[in-house]
C-alpha positions in Angstrom: -34.8 -53.6 47.5 -35.4 -51.4 44.4 -32.8 -52.0 41.8 -33.9 -49.3 39.4 -35.8 -46.2 40.6 -37.9 -44.5 37.9 -40.1 -41.4 37.6 -42.9 -40.8 35.2 -42.7 -38.4 32.2 -44.8 -35.9 34.1 -42.2 -35.8 36.9 -39.5 -34.2 34.8 -38.6 -31.0 36.7 -40.5 -27.9 35.6 -37.8 -25.5 36.8 -34.0 -25.4 36.7 -32.1 -24.6 39.9 -29.8 -21.6 39.7 -27.1 -21.6 42.4 -26.0 -18.0 42.1 -28.2 -16.6 44.9 -27.1 -19.4 47.3 -23.3 -19.2 46.8 -21.2 -18.6 50.0 -20.2 -15.3 48.5 -20.9 -13.4 45.3 -19.4 -14.9 42.2 -16.5 -12.9 40.9 -17.4 -11.3 37.5 -15.8 -12.1 34.2 -13.2 -9.4 33.3 -12.9 -7.6 29.9 -9.1 -7.5 29.4 -9.5 -4.4 27.2 -11.0 -2.4 30.1 -9.8 -4.4 33.1 -13.3 -4.2 34.4 -16.3 -6.6 34.5 -17.4 -7.4 31.0 -20.4 -5.6 29.5 -23.0 -8.3 28.8 -24.0 -6.5 25.6 -20.6 -7.3 24.1 -21.5 -11.0 24.4 -24.8 -10.8 22.4 -22.8 -11.4 19.2 -21.7 -14.8 20.7 -24.7 -16.1 22.8 -28.4 -16.1 22.5 -29.9 -13.2 24.6 -32.0 -15.5 26.8 -28.9 -17.6 27.6 -27.1 -14.4 28.6 -30.1 -13.4 30.8 -29.9 -16.8 32.5 -26.1 -16.5 32.9 -26.5 -13.4 35.0 -29.8 -14.2 36.7 -30.3 -14.0 40.4 -33.5 -16.0 40.3 -33.3 -19.3 42.2 -35.7 -21.1 39.9 -35.9 -20.7 36.2 -38.9 -22.2 34.3 -38.2 -24.9 31.7 -40.1 -24.1 28.5 -42.6 -26.8 27.7 -41.1 -27.3 24.2 -37.8 -28.2 26.0 -39.5 -30.6 28.4 -41.2 -32.3 25.5 -37.8 -33.1 24.0 -36.4 -34.2 27.3 -39.2 -36.8 27.6 -37.4 -38.7 24.8 -35.2 -40.1 27.6 -36.0 -38.3 30.8 -36.4 -38.9 33.7 -33.3 -41.0 33.7 -33.2 -44.1 36.0 -31.4 -44.1 39.4 -29.8 -47.5 40.0 -28.9 -49.1 43.3 -25.5 -50.7 42.6 -26.3 -53.8 44.7 -24.1 -56.1 42.7 -21.1 -53.8 43.0 -21.8 -53.5 46.8 -21.7 -57.3 47.1 -18.6 -57.7 44.9 -16.8 -55.2 47.3 -18.3 -56.7 50.4 -19.1 -53.2 51.6 -21.8 -52.0 54.0 -22.0 -48.8 51.9 -25.0 -48.2 49.8 -24.2 -47.0 46.3 -26.5 -45.3 43.8 -25.8 -44.0 40.3 -27.8 -41.7 38.1 -27.6 -43.1 34.6 -27.3 -40.2 32.1 -26.0 -42.5 29.4 -29.5 -43.5 28.3 -30.0 -40.3 26.3 -29.8 -40.6 22.4 -26.3 -39.2 22.3 -25.3 -41.3 25.3 -24.4 -38.7 27.9 -25.7 -35.9 30.1 -24.8 -33.3 27.5 -28.2 -33.0 25.7 -29.8 -31.7 29.0 -28.3 -28.3 28.0 -27.9 -28.8 24.3 -31.6 -29.0 23.8 -32.2 -25.8 25.8 -29.5 -23.9 24.0 -30.7 -25.0 20.5 -34.3 -24.1 21.5 -33.4 -20.5 22.6 -31.3 -19.9 19.6 -34.0 -21.1 17.3 -36.6 -18.8 19.0 -34.3 -15.9 18.4 -34.0 -16.7 14.7 -30.4 -17.9 14.7 -29.7 -20.4 11.9 -26.3 -21.9 12.7 -24.3 -22.8 15.9 -20.6 -23.4 16.3 -19.0 -25.3 19.1 -16.0 -27.3 20.3 -15.9 -30.9 21.6 -13.3 -33.0 23.3 -14.3 -36.7 23.5 -17.3 -35.9 21.2 -20.0 -36.1 23.9 -20.9 -32.4 23.7 -20.5 -32.3 19.9 -22.9 -35.2 19.6 -25.4 -33.7 21.9 -25.5 -30.3 20.1 -25.7 -32.1 16.7 -28.7 -34.0 18.1 -30.3 -30.9 19.4 -29.8 -28.6 16.4 -31.2 -31.3 14.1 -34.4 -31.3 16.2 -34.8 -27.5 16.0 -33.7 -27.1 12.3 -30.3 -25.4 12.9 -27.0 -26.0 11.2 -24.1 -27.1 13.5 -20.4 -26.8 13.0 -18.2 -28.8 15.5 -14.5 -28.4 16.1 -13.3 -31.6 17.7 -10.0 -31.9 19.5 -7.7 -33.7 17.0 -6.5 -36.3 19.5 -10.1 -37.4 20.2 -11.0 -37.0 16.5 -8.5 -39.7 15.7 -9.2 -41.8 18.8 -13.0 -41.9 18.5 -14.1 -41.9 14.8 -17.5 -43.3 15.8 -18.4 -40.0 17.6 -17.7 -38.2 14.3 -20.1 -40.6 12.5 -22.8 -40.0 15.1 -22.5 -36.2 14.6 -22.7 -36.6 10.9 -25.8 -38.8 11.3 -27.6 -35.8 12.9 -26.4 -33.5 10.0 -23.5 -31.7 11.7 -20.2 -30.7 10.1 -17.2 -32.0 12.1 -13.5 -31.1 11.6 -10.4 -31.9 13.7 -9.0 -29.0 15.7 -6.7 -27.3 15.0 -8.2 -27.1 11.5 -7.7 -25.2 8.2 -11.1 -23.5 8.6 -9.9 -20.7 10.8 -7.0 -18.3 10.9 -6.0 -19.5 14.4 -6.2 -23.1 13.4 -4.1 -22.5 10.3 -1.4 -20.7 12.3 -1.1 -23.7 14.6 -0.9 -26.2 11.8 1.8 -24.2 10.1 4.0 -24.7 13.2 2.9 -28.4 13.8 0.9 -30.2 11.1 0.2 -33.0 13.7 -0.8 -30.8 16.5 -3.0 -32.9 19.0 -5.2 -29.9 19.8 -6.9 -29.0 23.1 -10.3 -27.8 24.2 -8.9 -24.3 24.6 -7.9 -24.3 20.9 -11.2 -25.8 19.7 -13.1 -23.1 21.6 -10.9 -20.4 19.9 -11.8 -21.9 16.5 -15.5 -22.1 17.2 -15.5 -18.5 18.5 -13.6 -17.2 15.4 -16.1 -19.1 13.2 -19.0 -17.6 15.1 -17.9 -14.0 14.8 -17.0 -14.2 11.1 -20.3 -15.7 9.9 -23.7 -14.1 9.7 -26.6 -15.4 11.8 -24.3 -17.7 13.8 -24.0 -18.0 17.5 -21.6 -20.0 19.7 -22.7 -22.8 22.0 -20.8 -24.0 25.0 -21.1 -27.4 26.7 -19.8 -26.7 30.2 -18.2 -24.0 32.4 -20.8 -21.2 32.2 -23.7 -20.7 34.7 -26.5 -21.2 32.2 -25.0 -24.5 31.0 -24.7 -25.8 34.5 -28.2 -24.8 35.6 -29.7 -26.7 32.6 -28.0 -29.8 34.0 -29.8 -29.6 37.4 -32.5 -31.8 36.1 -30.2 -34.6 37.2 -30.0 -33.7 40.8 -33.6 -32.6 41.1 -34.8 -36.0 39.7 -32.4 -37.8 42.0 -33.8 -36.1 45.1 -37.3 -37.4 44.2 -36.0 -40.9 43.3 -34.2 -41.2 46.7 -37.4 -40.2 48.4 -39.1 -43.3 46.9 -36.6 -45.6 48.8 -36.3 -43.3 51.9 -32.6 -42.7 51.5 -30.3 -39.8 51.3 -26.6 -39.4 50.4 -23.7 -38.9 52.7 -21.6 -38.3 49.6 -22.4 -36.9 46.2 -19.6 -37.5 43.7 -18.9 -36.7 40.0 -16.2 -36.1 37.5 -15.1 -32.7 36.4 -13.8 -31.5 33.0 -15.5 -28.1 32.9 -18.0 -29.0 35.7 -21.4 -29.5 34.1 -22.2 -33.1 34.9 -21.0 -32.9 38.5 -22.7 -29.5 39.1 -25.9 -30.8 37.6 -26.1 -33.6 40.2 -24.6 -31.7 43.1 -26.3 -28.2 43.0 -29.7 -29.4 44.2 -28.2 -31.3 47.1 -26.0 -28.2 47.9 -29.3 -26.2 48.0 -30.8 -28.7 50.4 -27.8 -28.3 52.7 -27.6 -24.5 52.7 -31.4 -24.2 53.1 -31.2 -26.6 56.0 -33.5 -29.1 54.3 -30.9 -31.9 54.2 -31.5 -34.5 56.9 -27.7 -34.9 57.4 -24.3 -33.4 56.3 -23.4 -34.1 52.7 -19.8 -34.3 51.3 -19.3 -33.2 47.7 -16.4 -35.0 45.9 -15.1 -34.0 42.4 -12.8 -36.3 40.5 -10.4 -35.4 37.7 -7.4 -37.0 35.8 -3.8 -36.6 37.0 -3.0 -35.6 33.4 -5.2 -32.5 33.8 -5.3 -31.7 37.5 -7.0 -28.3 37.5 -8.7 -28.7 40.9 -5.9 -30.5 42.8 -2.9 -28.5 41.3 -4.3 -25.6 39.4 -4.0 -22.0 40.5 -7.1 -19.9 41.5 -6.8 -16.8 39.4 -8.3 -15.1 36.3 -7.5 -16.7 33.0 -8.8 -16.8 29.4 -11.3 -19.6 28.6 -9.6 -20.3 25.3 -6.1 -20.6 23.9 -6.4 -17.6 21.4 -7.5 -15.4 24.3 -10.7 -14.3 22.6 -12.9 -14.8 25.7 -13.2 -12.6 28.8 -11.0 -13.6 31.8 -12.8 -16.1 34.0 -12.2 -16.7 37.8 -11.2 -20.3 38.0 -8.6 -22.9 39.0 -6.5 -23.1 35.9 -3.4 -24.8 34.4 -3.0 -21.9 32.0 -4.9 -21.3 28.8 -1.9 -22.5 26.7 -2.2 -25.9 28.3 -1.8 -28.8 25.9 -3.1 -32.0 27.4 -1.7 -35.5 27.1 -3.9 -37.6 24.8 -5.7 -39.5 27.6 -8.9 -41.2 26.6 -11.1 -39.1 29.0 -11.3 -36.4 26.4 -14.1 -34.6 28.3 -11.8 -34.0 31.2 -8.9 -32.2 29.4 -9.9 -28.6 29.8 -7.4 -26.2 31.4 -9.9 -24.6 33.8 -13.3 -25.2 35.4 -16.6 -23.6 35.9 -16.3 -20.4 38.0 -19.2 -21.4 40.3 -17.5 -24.8 41.0 -14.1 -23.1 41.5 -15.6 -20.7 44.1 -17.2 -23.6 46.0 -13.8 -25.4 45.8 -12.0 -22.3 47.1 -14.5 -22.0 49.9 -13.9 -25.7 50.9 -17.4 -27.0 49.9 -15.9 -29.5 47.4 -13.2 -32.1 47.9 -11.1 -32.8 44.8 -9.5 -36.1 43.9 -7.2 -36.9 41.0 -6.6 -40.4 39.5 -4.4 -41.7 36.7 -6.1 -43.4 33.8 -4.7 -46.9 34.4 -6.4 -47.1 37.9 -9.5 -45.5 36.4 -9.9 -48.1 33.7 -9.3 -50.8 36.3 -12.2 -49.4 38.3 -14.3 -49.2 35.1 -13.9 -52.9 34.5 -14.8 -53.8 38.0 -18.0 -51.7 37.7 -18.8 -53.3 34.3 -18.3 -56.8 35.6 -20.7 -56.1 38.6 -23.3 -53.8 37.1 -23.2 -54.7 33.4 -22.9 -51.1 32.1 -19.6 -50.2 30.4 -18.8 -46.7 31.7 -17.2 -43.9 29.7 -13.6 -43.0 30.7 -14.9 -39.7 32.3 -17.3 -41.1 34.9 -14.8 -43.9 35.6 -12.7 -41.4 37.5 -15.6 -41.1 39.9 -16.1 -44.9 39.9 -12.5 -45.2 41.1 -13.3 -42.9 44.0 -16.5 -44.7 44.8 -14.8 -48.1 44.9 -12.0 -46.8 47.1 -14.6 -45.1 49.5 -16.7 -48.3 49.6 -13.7 -50.3 50.5 -12.8 -47.8 53.2 -16.3 -48.3 54.6 -15.7 -52.0 54.6 -12.7 -51.4 56.9 -14.6 -49.0 59.2 -18.0 -50.6 59.1 -19.6 -47.3 58.1 -22.9 -47.6 56.1 -22.3 -44.5 54.0 -24.7 -43.7 51.2 -22.8 -42.7 48.0 -24.5 -41.1 45.0 -22.7 -40.5 41.7 -23.6 -39.8 38.1 -22.8 -42.2 35.3 -22.6 -39.3 32.9 -21.9 -41.3 29.8 -21.6 -44.9 28.5 -18.3 -46.4 27.1 -19.7 -47.9 23.8 -17.6 -45.4 21.8 -14.5 -46.0 23.9 -13.8 -49.6 23.2 -10.4 -48.7 21.7 -9.4 -47.2 25.0 -10.5 -50.4 26.8 -8.5 -52.4 24.2 -5.4 -50.4 25.1 -6.0 -51.0 28.8 -6.4 -54.7 28.4 -3.2 -54.8 26.3 -1.3 -52.8 28.9 -0.6 -49.9 26.6 -2.2 -47.1 28.6 0.3 -44.8 30.3 -0.8 -43.3 33.6 0.1 -39.6 32.7 0.9 -37.0 35.4 1.1 -33.3 34.6 4.1 -31.6 36.2 3.4 -28.7 38.6 6.4 -26.9 37.1 4.6 -26.5 33.8 1.5 -25.1 35.6 3.7 -22.5 37.3 5.4 -21.5 34.1 2.1 -21.1 32.3 0.6 -18.8 35.0 3.9 -16.8 35.1 3.5 -16.2 31.3 -0.1 -15.0 31.8 0.9 -12.6 34.6 3.8 -11.3 32.6 1.5 -10.6 29.6 -1.2 -9.1 31.9 0.9 -7.2 34.4 -2.3 -5.7 35.9 -3.8 -9.1 36.7 -2.7 -9.1 40.4 -4.6 -5.9 40.9 -7.7 -7.5 39.5 -7.2 -10.6 41.7 -7.0 -8.4 44.8 -10.1 -6.5 43.8 -12.4 -9.4 42.8 -10.8 -12.6 44.3 -9.6 -11.1 47.6 -6.1 -12.4 46.8 
């Protein structure tokens, strides 16, 4: 039995997979709230590199990966695929469990798969500085790593709750030359307005995005970089699933279930998209179930409302079609900082709406319990984010134990937990609250949005079919 399945450097994918031509129906467009019509891509050129915008809208199924990007990816890719044999034995399950270990990258997560590409394209277009947001710090660390390699400056707005919980992430970003501030900050008008009302504001990803966007549009030769949600970000992540397909061929196996955690959707989509393509192109040897996990404290997929909403709290972005808790959502300070966004990727939300994806929500106490079980069996200490998926995997493996099914389960370990030891300390000391977000608050937030944008139901009917 192969414990660790590896590929050679030359087997890094040469193309990214773009799901847009294979979606069950066309992706609803982002809406410009000033015109109530699909946004003009030219208006976004002040924010994003032109090549990234081209990829965002591309209908090409396969997009070539520049050799300069592949050369950087060789620092840690291809990442290993592990058979979780020890976990299987500990659970006494007939299920076969595989995990794609993305925590072996220099920043310790899947995030540099797109950070490297985004930094490269901005560098090629002569951009000198990038701004961004980060929750738990995985994305901020990844972009700091990538901008350092390509000679760009980087400004990171880190959600204040995580900034205080995870000081080591801040040090990592500083080590690669980035500037990092807690959000809300005193660096932007929007941040200062929030701090004036609450000097101890915990922040949110929506707020941090607003600050990064304001910084971008008020500084010359600066562009914004996003770590999840948008199509170009997710397609860069498909190196995960494309590698996993080749690795599973080596052991003549294929998943019944592909699972991953969702904050904005990049890590799960990066693993899932290539298997989805296999299913819709009728290349898959059997049906595949796609399962997305999330926290009960931020239940976008399990309790969110499918509508158009702003991608940030200051409402600077176009309106995006997604399952949302409302752009004014302020999350509880759970330790899975990467899973605290108020919405999800439009492509993922469309697949969820069309019943291609099954969502599951878990509280952080049960999540850390699963993480410890995994660490005791497999040795790797997982980050809080992928531990939501580990909770699902363990539950499904135990179900297989009851039924005798030999299901094959594939998930991505999208980040290690070395920077999350304080969270584990709180778990071991019994200090972690489970956190559940009330549905009433979701309803109130969406009502406020529709009161502000009275024309929104018309747009929903036109583009969402609602």
